[in-house]
N, C-alpha and C positions, 0 to 999 in steps of 0.2 A: 230242860224244856223251856226255861225262862228265856234263854238266848234264842231259841227257835221261835218262840212266841213273839219276841221283840222284832226279829227279822221279818216274820210274816206281817206283823203290824206295820212295820216301816214300809214294806212293799205295798200293802193295801192303802196306806196313807197317800202314796204317790202313784196310785194305779193309773190315773189318767195320763200323767206324765210318762209313766213306765210304758204304757201302750204306744205312745208316740216314739219313745226311744227305741223300743223293740221294732216297730214298724220301719223307722228310718234305718236301723241297722240292717234289716233284711233287704230294704230297698237299695241301699248303697252297695252292699256286698253282693246282692243278687245281680244288679245291673253290671257291676264290675266283672263278675265271673262269667256272665254271658258274653260280654265284650272280649274278655281274655280268651275264652274258648273259640270265639269267632275268629280271632286273630291267630291264636296259638296253634290250633289244630292244623289249619292249612300250612302255616309256616313250618311246623314240625314234620308234616308229611313231605313238604318240598325239600327240606334239608335231609330227610331220610332217603329220598329217592334220587337226588341229583348230586353230582360231583362237579365242582366248578372252582376256579381260582378264588381264594378267600373263604371257602366253606369252613375250613378248619378254624379260622379266626372267628367266624360267626358262631360256630358251635362252642368255642371257648367263651365267647361273650354270653351265650345262653347259659352255659354251666355256671359262669360267674354270677349272672343275674338270678339264678335259683337261690343264691345265698345273699342277695342284695339287702343291706340293712334298711329297714323301712324308714328310719330317720333320715337317711341320705336321700331316699326317694322324696320324702316330705320336704326336705330342704330344696331340692332341685325344682319340684313343682311349685313351691312357695316363691322362689326367685323368678320363675317363669311367669307366674300369675300376679305377682306383686304389681302395684301401680306403676313402678318404674321399670318393670320387666317387659320383655318383648310381647307378652300376651296380656299385659295389664289392662288393655282396652276392653277385653272381654268381660271384665269385672266378675270373675268366677271365684276369686279367693274368698274363703269363709262361706262357701256354699256347698251343698251336697255334690254338685257337679265336680268341684275340685277334689273332694274326697274320692269320688268314683275314679277320676283320672289317676290319682295316686295308687289306688288299689288295683287298677288295671295294670299299671307298670309293675307292681309287686307280683301279681298272679301270672302274668303272661309268660315270663321265662320258665316257670314251673310247668305250665301246660305245654309249651314248646319242647322242653327237655324230655318230659315223659312221653309225649307223642313221638318224638324223634327216636327215642329208645325202643318204643313199641313197634314202629315201622321197621327199624333195623333188625329187630328180633324175629320178624316173620320169616317163615320158611321161604327161601328163594323160589321154590316150586309154586308157591301161591301166586307170586307175581307172574310167573310164566303161564300159569293156568288162566289167570284173568285175561292176560294179553292174547292168549291163543283163542279165546272165545270172541275176539274182535271187539272188546269193550272200548268205548270212547274214553277220553281223558276223564270226563266227569264220572262216568260209570266206574272207571278204574279206581279213582280216588274214593268214591263212595264204598266200593267193595273193601278197600283197605281199612276204611273207618269201621266197617262191620267186623272185619277180622281182628282189629285191634280194640274193639269196644270195651273189653274189660280194663285195659290200661287207660282208655280215655275216661272211663268213670273214675278211675283212681286219680287221674289228672284233675278231674272236676272236684273231687273231694279234697285233694291236697291244695288246690288253688283256693277253693272257698275257705278251707280251714285256716289258710295263711292270712287271709284278709279279714275274716269276721272277728278274729281274735287280735288284730293288729291295733296298736294305739298311737305309736309315734307319728306316723305320717298323717293320719286323720286329725290328730290333735293340732299339728302344725298348719295344715291347709284348711281345716274346718273351723278351728277356733273354739270348739266345744260350747257353742252358743245354745242356751236353753231354748227348746222349742224349734230350733232351726238346724243345728248341726251336731247336737249331742247324741251319741250312740252308746251302746252298752259299755264298751271299753273305756271311753272317755268319762262316762258317768262314774265308773268304778274308781278311776283316778281322782276325780273331783271329790267324791265322798271320803276317800282315804285321806286326802290332803286336809279335809275339813275335820277329820277325826271321827267321822261317822262309820266306825269300823263294822258295826253290825250290819248296817245297810250295804256297805261295800262288799262284805262277805256274801250277803243275800243276793246281790246283783251278780257276783262272781259265780255263785252256784247256779243261778238262772242262766247265765251265759254258757256254762258247762252243759247244762241240761239241753239248751238249744243246740249246741254243737253236737251233742250225743244223738239227739233226735234226727238232725239233718244227716249225720254220718250213717245212722241206722238206715235212713231212706236210701242214701247212695249205695250202701252195702247190699241192701235188698235188691236194688236194680241191677247191681253188678252180678250178684249170685244168680238172679233170675236169667240174666243174659248168658251166664255160663252154662245154664241148663239148656 
């Protein structure tokens, strides 16, 4: 019980900072997954419906991106946003905006890949039925989204899970600045490096609890949609 008491005491001692860290974690990852869904779902539907020269290559790129190492993403975004980089004039490096950009790049291939697989898995008769009813392109795509909604919730959960627990990219482009770019994962790394293992473990448990709560929410939505 002593270890638990120490962990709780450590969390309470930094409660104001902790609230900021939690809030920033949710803000960055939340904004990133919204952007990834906005980009990835239409892209996945398009790739699932159309056959054109270069499609197989694009699908290969998407599949490769689903396993893209976050540190590589962090390095690329860092070089782009660094002062000497092509986008250095935007002065986004070491800001939450840079962290969001990195996380969007990580999550988008997952969303595209899962959406693509979901669209391709639909019964061909569904497509014919929608088209036979005289649906417009927008109505057609919206109906496909409804038919593939269970997989899209899975894409949402997978994409969010991949970025909320990511540390390499956000550390590189965010800098882990206290009160500005420090999120849960980078806080855990910092406390571990400083030898504050009790606090690091407490933060880790809190992050796991946050992930569990969010995934429970996603699962509830998914199963309700199934009904």
